C-alpha angles and dihedrals in degrees: 000000000000089000090061088065091060110100113253099010096110093044092049092051093048092049092048092049092048089053095049090047089054092048091052095044094047093046093049092047092049089054093048101257117146112226131191121239111276136190135156095008138105091227138078117202124215121206101219099199092047087050092056095255116135097198131102116245096257094050090046093051094047094046096041093057093049100036104031101023092236122126120215136165120237107228090220089067088067095049135091127186133007125344095040111173113231103181106057129088129181131218125199113235097193092102135100112289093240090054091051093049091049092048092052091050092049092047092050093050091047093047091050089056091052094064 
């Protein structure tokens, strides 16, 4: 918490996270992934069906980490009760830009092998 009192720390973090969110969103769009609108979050959500992926979110997340080396969170893991989404995963964009670009490339190559 003491760091938050340092002038410019919060603004620098927010600017960096906005940049990494843009890098991830643009990379996913370039590779044909359909993302959900995002703002003020550390996560970008991918709509699997709209991205041409015929897997549920849990299968996708488990396979992607083992087969593509990319970790994601199935949205259904965060849900209780009726109406649970089963085709949306989220990726954290608070990572180095090079790591995000590499992850998008690996996901796209892996997805292309699925079809």
